[in-house]
C-alpha positions as CSV (number, residue, x, y, z in Angstrom):
1,M,93.6,114.1,112.2
2,N,92.1,111.0,113.2
3,I,91.8,108.6,110.5
4,L,89.3,105.8,112.1
5,S,86.6,108.2,113.8
6,K,84.4,110.9,113.1
7,I,86.0,114.6,113.5
8,K,83.6,116.0,116.0
9,L,82.2,119.1,114.4
10,P,80.5,121.4,116.7
11,G,76.9,122.2,116.1
12,R,76.1,119.7,113.9
13,K,72.6,118.5,114.2
14,D,71.3,116.9,110.8
15,K,70.7,113.3,110.6
16,F,72.0,112.6,107.2
17,S,75.4,111.3,106.2
18,V,77.4,111.3,103.0
19,G,80.1,108.6,101.7
20,L,82.4,109.8,98.9
21,D,84.5,107.1,97.3
22,I,86.9,109.0,95.0
23,G,88.5,106.4,92.6
24,T,90.6,106.4,89.8
25,Q,87.6,105.5,87.1
26,A,84.7,106.6,89.0
27,I,83.7,108.7,91.7
28,K,81.0,107.2,94.1
29,S,78.2,108.7,96.2
30,V,75.9,107.5,98.7
31,K,73.7,109.7,101.0
32,L,71.9,107.9,104.4
33,K,69.4,109.3,106.4
34,I,70.0,107.9,110.1
35,S,67.0,107.3,112.3
36,G,68.8,105.7,115.5
37,N,70.4,102.9,114.6
38,A,68.7,102.3,110.9
39,F,69.8,103.8,107.9
40,E,67.8,104.7,104.9
41,L,69.5,105.2,101.2
42,V,68.1,108.7,100.1
43,A,70.9,109.5,97.2
44,F,73.4,107.9,95.4
45,D,75.5,108.9,92.5
46,L,78.3,107.5,90.4
47,E,80.4,109.8,88.0
48,E,83.0,109.3,85.6
49,G,86.6,109.5,87.4
50,Q,88.5,112.9,86.3
51,L,92.3,113.9,86.9
52,D,90.6,117.1,88.5
53,P,87.7,115.8,90.3
54,T,86.6,119.3,91.5
55,D,83.4,119.7,88.9
56,V,82.2,116.4,89.4
57,L,82.4,116.9,93.5
58,K,80.4,120.2,92.6
59,K,77.7,118.3,91.0
60,I,77.5,115.9,94.0
61,K,77.5,118.7,96.6
62,H,74.3,120.1,94.4
63,A,72.5,116.8,94.0
64,Q,72.6,115.9,97.2
65,N,72.5,119.1,99.2
66,T,75.5,118.3,101.4
67,D,78.7,120.5,102.7
68,L,80.2,117.5,104.7
69,V,81.6,114.3,103.6
70,N,83.5,111.2,104.5
71,I,86.2,109.8,102.6
72,S,88.9,107.5,102.2
73,F,92.0,106.5,101.0
74,S,94.0,103.5,99.5
75,G,97.2,102.5,97.9
76,S,100.9,102.8,98.9
77,S,100.5,105.8,100.9
78,T,98.5,104.0,103.5
79,V,99.3,101.6,105.8
80,I,97.4,99.3,107.9
81,R,98.9,97.0,110.5
82,Y,97.6,94.3,113.4
83,V,99.9,94.3,116.2
84,N,100.0,92.8,119.3
85,F,100.4,94.9,122.3
86,L,100.6,94.4,126.3
87,R,97.1,95.1,127.5
88,M,96.5,98.9,128.3
89,S,93.7,101.6,128.5
90,K,92.9,103.5,125.4
91,Q,94.9,106.6,127.2
92,E,97.8,104.6,127.6
93,L,97.7,103.4,123.9
94,R,97.2,106.8,122.7
95,Q,100.5,107.8,124.6
96,A,102.3,104.5,123.5
97,L,101.5,104.5,120.0
98,K,104.4,107.4,119.0
99,F,106.8,105.2,120.5
100,E,105.7,101.7,118.8
101,A,104.2,102.8,115.8
102,Q,107.3,103.5,114.1
103,K,108.3,99.5,114.4
104,H,105.6,98.8,112.2
105,I,104.7,102.1,109.8
106,P,107.3,102.3,106.8
107,F,107.0,105.9,106.7
108,S,108.8,109.0,109.0
109,L,105.8,109.5,111.6
110,E,106.5,113.2,110.7
111,E,105.1,112.4,107.3
112,V,101.8,110.6,108.3
113,Y,98.6,110.8,110.3
114,L,98.5,108.4,112.5
115,D,95.7,106.5,114.6
116,A,95.4,103.3,116.4
117,D,92.1,101.3,117.8
118,I,92.0,98.4,119.9
119,L,90.2,95.3,118.5
120,K,90.9,92.7,121.0
121,D,91.6,93.0,124.5
122,D,91.4,89.5,125.7
123,L,94.6,87.9,124.2
124,P,96.7,85.4,126.4
125,E,99.9,86.8,128.1
126,N,98.2,90.0,128.9
127,K,98.1,91.3,125.3
128,M,95.5,92.8,123.3
129,L,95.4,93.4,119.2
130,V,95.5,96.8,118.3
131,L,94.6,98.1,114.4
132,I,97.3,101.0,113.3
133,A,96.3,102.9,110.6
134,A,98.6,105.5,108.7
135,L,98.0,108.0,105.9
136,K,100.6,110.0,104.0
137,K,99.9,113.6,104.7
138,E,101.3,114.3,101.1
139,I,98.3,112.3,99.7
140,M,95.8,114.0,101.9
141,Q,96.3,117.9,101.0
142,P,95.4,117.7,97.4
143,R,92.3,115.9,98.2
144,I,91.3,118.5,100.8
145,K,91.9,121.2,98.5
146,S,89.4,119.6,95.7
147,L,86.8,119.0,98.3
148,E,87.3,122.8,99.4
149,A,87.1,123.8,95.9
150,A,83.7,122.0,95.5
151,G,82.3,123.5,98.5
152,L,82.8,120.6,100.7
153,R,84.3,119.5,103.8
154,A,85.7,116.1,105.2
155,N,83.8,115.2,108.3
156,L,85.4,111.7,108.4
157,V,88.8,110.4,106.6
158,A,89.2,107.0,106.7
159,L,91.0,104.1,104.7
160,D,89.1,102.1,102.0
161,S,89.9,98.5,103.5
162,L,88.0,99.7,107.0
163,A,85.2,101.7,105.2
164,L,84.6,97.9,103.5
165,I,84.6,96.2,106.7
166,N,82.4,98.5,108.3
167,A,79.8,98.1,105.6
168,F,80.3,94.1,105.5
169,N,79.8,94.3,109.4
170,F,76.8,96.3,109.2
171,N,74.8,94.2,106.8
172,Y,76.1,90.4,107.6
173,P,76.3,90.2,111.5
174,K,78.2,87.6,113.1
175,N,75.5,85.0,113.3
176,E,75.7,84.9,109.6
177,I,79.2,83.8,108.9
178,P,80.6,80.3,110.1
179,E,81.6,79.9,113.7
180,N,85.5,79.9,114.4
181,K,86.0,80.4,110.4
182,S,87.6,84.0,108.9
183,V,86.4,85.3,105.8
184,C,87.9,87.5,102.7
185,L,86.4,91.0,101.6
186,L,88.0,91.2,98.1
187,N,87.1,94.8,96.5
188,I,88.5,95.2,93.1
189,G,88.9,98.7,92.0
190,S,90.3,100.1,88.6
191,T,93.9,100.1,89.9
192,I,93.8,98.5,93.5
193,S,91.9,95.4,95.0
194,N,91.7,95.6,98.2
195,V,92.0,92.1,100.5
196,N,90.5,92.0,104.0
197,I,90.4,89.1,106.1
198,I,87.9,89.2,109.2
199,D,87.3,86.8,112.0
200,Q,84.1,87.1,113.8
201,S,83.3,90.6,112.4
202,A,87.2,91.6,113.7
203,A,89.6,93.0,111.1
204,R,92.8,90.4,110.9
205,L,94.4,91.5,107.9
206,S,94.5,94.3,105.3
207,R,96.1,94.6,102.2
208,D,96.4,96.5,98.7
209,I,97.3,94.9,95.9
210,H,98.3,96.9,92.7
211,L,96.4,95.1,90.4
212,G,92.7,95.9,89.5
213,G,90.3,96.2,86.5
214,A,92.4,98.2,84.5
215,N,94.8,95.2,84.3
216,F,92.4,93.3,82.5
217,T,91.0,96.0,80.3
218,K,94.7,96.5,78.9
219,K,95.2,92.7,78.5
220,L,91.9,92.5,76.0
221,M,93.1,95.6,74.4
222,D,96.5,93.9,73.4
223,I,94.7,90.7,72.4
224,F,91.9,92.5,70.6
225,G,93.6,95.4,69.2
226,V,91.1,98.1,70.1
227,D,90.8,101.2,72.2
228,F,90.1,101.3,76.2
229,K,86.3,101.8,75.6
230,V,85.8,99.2,73.9
231,A,87.8,96.9,75.5
232,E,86.1,97.9,79.0
233,E,82.8,96.5,76.9
234,L,84.2,93.4,76.3
235,K,85.5,92.4,79.9
236,L,81.9,92.9,81.4
237,K,80.1,91.1,78.6
238,A,81.1,88.4,75.7
239,D,79.2,87.0,73.1
240,S,79.7,83.3,71.6
241,A,81.9,84.9,69.0
242,N,84.8,86.1,71.3
243,S,83.7,84.6,74.4
244,E,86.5,82.1,74.5
245,K,89.3,84.4,73.7
246,I,88.1,87.0,76.5
247,K,87.9,84.1,79.1
248,T,91.9,83.6,78.2
249,G,92.8,87.0,78.4
250,V,90.7,87.6,81.6
251,E,92.2,84.2,83.0
252,S,96.0,85.5,82.5
253,V,95.3,88.3,84.8
254,A,93.0,86.4,87.3
255,T,95.8,83.9,87.6
256,N,98.2,86.6,88.8
257,L,95.4,88.2,91.2
258,A,94.7,84.5,92.7
259,L,98.4,84.3,93.7
260,E,98.7,87.6,95.3
261,I,95.4,86.5,97.3
262,R,96.8,82.9,98.2
263,T,99.8,84.8,99.4
264,S,97.8,86.7,102.0
265,F,95.8,83.6,102.9
266,D,98.8,81.7,103.6
267,Y,100.4,84.4,105.4
268,Y,97.1,85.0,107.6
269,E,96.7,81.3,107.9
270,S,100.0,80.5,109.4
271,Q,99.8,83.4,112.1
272,N,96.2,82.1,113.3
273,N,94.2,79.1,114.0
274,S,91.6,80.0,111.6
275,N,91.2,79.1,107.9
276,V,89.5,81.5,105.0
277,V,86.4,79.7,104.1
278,K,85.0,82.0,101.6
279,I,85.5,85.3,99.5
280,F,83.0,88.2,99.5
281,L,83.5,89.9,96.1
282,S,82.8,93.6,95.4
283,G,84.2,96.6,93.5
284,G,83.7,97.9,89.7
285,G,86.1,95.2,88.8
286,S,84.2,92.2,90.2
287,K,81.9,92.1,87.4
288,I,84.3,91.1,84.9
289,F,83.4,88.4,82.5
290,G,83.9,84.9,84.4
291,L,86.0,86.3,87.2
292,K,84.1,85.2,90.2
293,E,84.5,81.4,88.9
294,M,88.0,81.8,87.8
295,L,88.9,83.0,91.7
296,A,86.9,80.2,93.1
297,G,88.6,77.5,91.1
298,A,92.0,79.0,91.4
299,L,92.0,79.4,95.3
300,G,89.4,76.2,96.0
301,I,87.3,78.4,98.1
302,E,83.9,79.7,97.4
303,V,83.3,83.2,96.2
304,E,80.0,85.0,96.1
305,Y,78.9,88.8,95.8
306,W,77.7,90.4,98.7
307,D,75.1,93.3,99.0
308,C,76.0,96.4,100.9
309,F,72.3,97.4,101.1
310,K,71.0,94.3,102.6
311,Q,70.0,96.1,106.0
312,I,69.8,99.2,104.6
313,K,66.5,100.8,103.7
314,V,66.2,102.3,100.1
315,S,63.7,105.2,99.4
316,D,61.0,104.4,96.8
317,K,62.2,107.8,95.1
318,L,65.4,106.2,94.0
319,D,65.8,104.6,90.7
320,V,66.3,100.8,92.0
321,A,67.1,99.5,88.4
322,K,70.4,101.8,88.1
323,L,71.4,101.0,91.9
324,D,71.1,97.3,91.0
325,Q,73.1,97.7,88.2
326,F,75.8,99.4,89.9
327,S,75.2,98.1,93.6
328,S,78.5,96.5,93.6
329,Q,80.5,99.7,93.3
330,F,79.0,101.5,96.5
331,N,80.2,99.2,99.2
332,V,83.4,101.5,100.3
333,A,81.0,104.9,100.3
334,L,78.3,102.9,102.0
335,G,81.0,102.0,105.0
336,L,81.8,105.6,104.8
337,A,78.3,106.8,105.1
338,I,77.6,104.4,108.2
339,G,80.4,106.0,109.6
């Protein structure tokens, strides 16, 4: 199983691609029409997540008229490492990978799908920077079965972080990023936040933090004594009567998140001659009341949202208002659809 590039399927001639981001709390899908190097958004969907997503997947299959989708994974069953290798060809890397990867992957190689890619081949001392990605087979199988039950097949399998980087680099080319500076892509999901540091469009560090929007919700449930649904609404929009109380609750969780992010920054900056100068924020949990400002204050760094459809043509047949409302949740799905 190749988890960094498309699985070549014979006879496929259509010019559409569907990215499917199956999250804990929501399932997001994006369908692109491909014309050369240009993409047009022709369909999107956001559905409530389910323990068994088969019915939702059937609905998406019907609505988007597709049988092939690109999917991704994150969390403790995935690993991304950036490692310096002696310079070699791609073919030589393939041969060396099974011997070298075990030094960097905390799983037995028999229990994972493994892949690698050369990011930079011009490092000093005849070395190159290699991205190693691994995905445990046991987490893949249930997802593939759900797809098959819905009449779908996986065309590409990736990791959330790599899909996110793919979407960002397409929409924000090198000339829009400060020269010789690094930026962080922070994608806050329901239970996991992806931290990705990139330098001149090249990924240099990826890490999953097991803290997300659900942690903020649970905190507000405790503070206000309300159920999950009410707390979800509170964390996104506060009125004058309870804004300070919500801010206090959000801040306590945001502080823990900021500490984890700072740990990642400190490690990266200790290994590289580059500082992280900005955070680009995305994900369903990124819209929590006051969170952007809290992270900026705690980390002493500029934080802004980014538009994953910046360089994507949007069909005039789509509900643009709905797309704008939920656009920050489609970044991973968009990166998968770009492929």
